[in-house]
N, C-alpha and C positions, 0 to 999 in steps of 0.2 A: 884164767885169772883176769876178770874184767877190769879195765882201767877206771880209776876214780870211783870205785864202788866200795862203800863201807861194808857191804856184806862179804865181798871177796870170795874166796874158795875155802871150803871146809872138807876135811877128809878124816874119817874115823878109823881107828884100829883097835881091835879087842885083844888085849893081852891075857892069855890064860895062865901063865906062870906067876906064882905068888912069891915075889921076892921083897925083901926090905931094900929099898933103892938107896944106892950111894950116888949114882949119876945116870943120866940118860943121854945117849948119842942119837942124833937124827941125821940120816943120810938123804939128801935131796937131789932130785933131777928135775930142773925147771928150765923151760924155754922162755926167755924174755929178752926184749931188746935192751933194757937197761935195768938191771937188778937193783940199782941204788934206790929205785922207787918202791921196792917191795918191803913189807913188814911181815915177819914170820913169828908166830906164837904157838906154843905147845901147851895144851891144857890137860891136866891129869884127871883121872876118874873122881878124885876128891875135890876138884875145882881149882887146884893150884895152877897159876899161869906163869909161864916163863917166856919172856921175849927173847927169841933166838937171834933175830935181826931187826934192828930199828929201821924205820923208814928214813930215807935220806941220811944214811950213816956215813956218807963220804966214800963209800965203795964205788968203783967204776969198772963194771964188767958186765958183759951180756951173758945171761943164763947162768945156771948152776949145774955143773955136771959132776955128780958124785961128791958134792960138797957136804962136809960133816960139821955139825954143830954139837956142842956139849952143854948140858945144863946140870947144875947141882941144886936147882930150886926145889926138887922133889925129894931131897935127902930125908930118909926115915919113913917115907910113905910106902905103902904097899903098891906093887906094880900091877896087880890084877885089876881088870876092868877096861872100860872103853876110854881111849885116849883120843884127843882131837887136835889135828894140825890145822891152823888157820893162816891163810895168806891173803894179804890185801895189797893192792897197787894204788898208791896215792896220787899218781900223775894222770891228768886228763889228756885226752888226745892221742895217747899211745895205742898201739894195737894190743889186743889181748895176749897175755902170756899163757903158758900151759904148765900145770903141775903134771909131769910125766910119771913120776914115781917117788915114793919115799919109804924109808924103813926105819925102824926103831931098834936100838940095842940097849937093854937094861943091864947096868952093872950094879950088882948087889949081892945079897946073901940070904939064905934061908934063916929064919929066926930059930935059934937053938932052943931046945927044950919044949917046943910047941909041936904037937902032933896033928 
């Protein structure tokens, strides 16, 4: 995760299961000296954006080890397709951080009556 870079880091995930979404959980493993400088966004295949963590949100911790975020921003959308996680570091002069891993969990249901 390059410091003071508007492009940040992007990671894609292709969901093959087709659910009607109720919520989405994201589990992150990030190495970073000061996570308060990080902004994290999840983008659905339909283009809906959810800010999971705002830059300079007052949090004071280094790194994120199995940290879980929840979003209801995608309520009613279909889960199938390519999802994108975006992470930016707003602070200059820091050493680069690292997105070690991430996972998505989709909570929802199959639409009844549809074959």
